[in-house]
C-alpha positions as CSV (number, residue, x, y, z in Angstrom):
1,M,0.0,0.0,0.0
2,S,1.1,3.6,-0.6
3,E,1.6,6.2,2.1
4,H,-0.9,8.5,0.5
5,K,-4.6,8.1,0.7
6,I,-7.5,10.0,-0.8
7,S,-11.1,9.4,-0.2
8,A,-13.8,9.6,-2.9
9,T,-17.3,8.5,-3.6
10,S,-18.8,7.1,-6.7
11,R,-21.3,9.2,-8.7
12,K,-23.9,8.4,-11.4
13,D,-24.8,11.9,-12.7
14,E,-22.9,12.7,-15.9
15,G,-22.6,15.8,-18.1
16,K,-21.7,19.4,-17.7
17,G,-24.8,20.2,-15.6
18,A,-24.0,17.5,-13.1
19,S,-20.4,18.6,-12.9
20,R,-21.5,22.2,-12.3
21,R,-23.8,21.2,-9.5
22,L,-21.0,19.2,-7.9
23,R,-18.6,22.2,-7.9
24,H,-21.3,24.4,-6.4
25,A,-21.6,21.8,-3.6
26,G,-17.8,21.9,-2.9
27,M,-17.0,18.7,-4.8
28,I,-14.7,17.9,-7.6
29,P,-15.9,15.6,-10.5
30,A,-13.3,13.0,-11.4
31,V,-12.8,9.7,-13.2
32,V,-10.6,6.7,-12.6
33,Y,-9.8,4.4,-15.5
34,G,-7.4,1.7,-16.6
35,G,-6.7,-1.9,-15.7
36,D,-9.4,-4.6,-16.1
37,A,-12.3,-2.5,-14.7
38,A,-14.5,0.0,-16.6
39,P,-13.9,3.7,-16.1
40,Q,-15.7,5.0,-13.0
41,S,-17.0,8.5,-12.3
42,I,-16.2,9.7,-8.8
43,Q,-16.3,12.8,-6.7
44,L,-13.9,14.2,-4.1
45,E,-14.2,17.0,-1.5
46,H,-12.6,20.1,-3.0
47,E,-11.2,21.7,0.2
48,K,-9.4,18.5,1.3
49,T,-8.2,17.7,-2.2
50,W,-7.0,21.3,-2.8
51,L,-4.8,21.1,0.4
52,L,-3.4,17.7,-0.8
53,S,-2.7,19.1,-4.2
54,Q,-0.2,21.6,-2.6
55,N,2.1,18.6,-2.0
56,E,4.6,17.4,-4.5
57,W,3.7,13.8,-4.0
58,F,0.1,14.4,-5.2
59,Y,1.4,14.6,-8.8
60,S,4.0,11.8,-8.9
61,S,3.1,9.2,-6.3
62,I,0.9,6.1,-6.2
63,I,-2.2,7.0,-4.3
64,D,-4.5,4.7,-2.3
65,L,-7.8,5.9,-3.8
66,E,-10.6,4.9,-1.4
67,I,-13.9,4.8,-3.3
68,D,-17.0,4.0,-1.2
69,G,-14.7,2.3,1.3
70,K,-12.8,0.1,-1.2
71,V,-9.2,1.0,-2.0
72,Q,-7.6,0.8,-5.4
73,Q,-4.1,2.1,-6.3
74,A,-4.0,4.9,-8.8
75,I,-1.8,7.7,-10.1
76,L,-2.9,11.2,-11.1
77,R,-2.9,11.6,-14.9
78,D,-4.5,15.0,-15.4
79,M,-5.8,18.0,-13.5
80,Q,-7.9,20.7,-14.9
81,R,-7.8,24.0,-13.0
82,H,-9.9,27.1,-13.2
83,P,-8.2,29.8,-15.3
84,Y,-7.9,32.3,-12.5
85,K,-9.6,31.0,-9.4
86,Q,-8.1,28.5,-6.9
87,I,-10.5,25.8,-8.0
88,I,-9.8,22.3,-9.3
89,M,-12.3,21.6,-12.1
90,H,-11.6,17.9,-12.8
91,L,-9.2,15.1,-12.1
92,D,-8.2,12.0,-14.0
93,F,-6.8,9.0,-12.1
94,Q,-5.3,5.9,-13.8
95,R,-5.4,2.5,-12.0
96,V,-2.0,0.9,-11.3
97,D,-1.3,-2.7,-11.9
98,A,1.5,-3.9,-9.6
99,S,2.8,-6.3,-12.3
100,K,3.0,-3.8,-15.1
101,A,5.6,-1.0,-15.7
102,L,4.2,2.5,-15.7
103,R,5.5,5.7,-17.2
104,T,5.1,9.0,-15.4
105,S,7.1,12.1,-14.6
106,V,8.7,12.8,-11.2
107,P,10.3,16.0,-9.8
108,L,14.1,16.5,-9.7
109,H,15.6,17.7,-6.5
110,F,18.9,19.4,-6.9
111,I,21.2,19.1,-3.9
112,N,24.6,20.5,-2.9
113,E,24.5,23.3,-5.5
114,D,25.4,26.0,-3.0
115,T,28.6,24.2,-1.9
116,S,29.8,23.3,-5.4
117,P,32.6,25.2,-7.1
118,A,30.0,26.7,-9.5
119,G,27.6,27.6,-6.7
120,K,30.4,29.3,-4.7
121,S,31.4,31.5,-7.6
122,A,29.7,34.8,-8.1
123,E,30.6,34.8,-11.8
124,V,28.9,31.5,-12.6
125,V,25.2,31.2,-13.4
126,V,23.6,27.8,-12.8
127,T,20.4,27.1,-14.8
128,H,18.1,24.2,-14.3
129,E,16.9,23.2,-17.8
130,L,14.5,20.5,-16.4
131,N,12.6,20.3,-13.2
132,E,11.1,16.9,-13.8
133,V,11.9,13.8,-15.7
134,A,9.8,11.1,-17.4
135,I,10.7,7.6,-16.1
136,E,9.6,4.0,-16.4
137,C,9.4,1.5,-13.6
138,L,7.2,-1.0,-11.8
139,P,4.8,0.7,-9.3
140,K,6.8,-0.7,-6.3
141,D,9.9,1.1,-7.6
142,L,8.3,4.5,-8.2
143,P,10.3,7.3,-6.4
144,E,8.5,10.4,-5.3
145,F,11.5,12.4,-6.6
146,I,15.0,11.9,-7.9
147,E,18.0,13.7,-6.4
148,V,20.6,15.2,-8.6
149,D,23.9,15.8,-6.7
150,L,25.6,18.9,-7.9
151,S,28.5,18.9,-5.4
152,A,31.1,18.6,-8.1
153,L,29.5,21.2,-10.5
154,K,32.0,23.7,-11.9
155,S,31.9,26.4,-14.5
156,G,31.4,25.0,-18.0
157,D,29.8,21.8,-16.8
158,I,26.6,20.4,-18.3
159,V,24.7,17.7,-16.5
160,H,22.8,15.5,-18.9
161,L,19.9,13.0,-18.3
162,S,22.5,10.1,-18.6
163,D,24.4,11.6,-15.7
164,I,21.5,11.2,-13.3
165,K,21.9,8.4,-10.8
166,L,18.6,6.5,-10.9
167,P,17.1,4.4,-8.1
168,A,17.1,0.6,-8.7
169,G,14.5,-0.5,-11.2
170,V,14.0,2.9,-12.7
171,S,14.9,3.9,-16.3
172,I,14.5,7.0,-18.5
173,P,12.8,5.9,-21.8
174,E,14.1,9.1,-23.6
175,L,17.7,7.8,-23.4
176,K,16.8,4.7,-25.4
177,L,16.0,6.9,-28.4
178,G,19.6,8.0,-29.1
179,K,22.3,10.5,-28.0
180,E,20.3,13.5,-29.3
181,H,17.7,12.7,-26.6
182,D,20.2,13.0,-23.8
183,L,19.0,16.4,-22.8
184,A,20.8,18.9,-20.6
185,V,19.4,19.0,-17.1
186,V,21.8,21.6,-15.5
187,I,24.1,24.1,-17.1
188,A,26.8,26.1,-15.3
189,K,28.3,29.0,-17.3
190,L,30.0,32.3,-16.8
191,G,27.5,35.1,-16.1
192,R,26.9,38.4,-18.0
193,A,29.5,40.4,-16.1
194,E,32.3,38.0,-17.1
195,S,31.1,37.8,-20.7
196,A,30.9,41.6,-21.0
197,A,34.5,42.0,-19.7
198,E,35.6,39.5,-22.4
199,G,33.8,41.5,-25.0
200,E,35.6,44.7,-24.0
201,E,39.0,43.0,-24.2
202,K,38.3,42.0,-27.8
């Protein structure tokens, strides 16, 4: 079982009118699909779900979705938000099969940047090109995030996808497509002040 649990109830009303009534009542219309079972329309309490959605795990972890008292494991696949209000309009969950690999994106956590040679230098600008990465693994191996250790980062370095140390059982499908898919994750380069000085010397 996962560490994260969300409660929901099944619903039978379909259509835009029904969804509108649910939102007025402080509920979020949602659907759970996948696996051997048919898609199921559900509803969740907006206030509780909104608070949960402020956590990083909400978007990348396996969730114990309790529907009418019965738990099934699922992962969030889509969230529709209101254009300007703090309102979740709709959620899509996909059921998880413990025996089948799944593909999803997880956040990257960058550590030790401040203590690296690049981080200590006022002239070096460190940019994070990616903040999440698409991975493939069995549900039991799904990490909530992946750490990228930047302790050795120095000016001129580029950290690529292939440089990331992955947890056991986890792979990056993008890397199987060829070298051109080995994207830059972090770039450390001299900042504008240094570049401007070089330009004046020329």
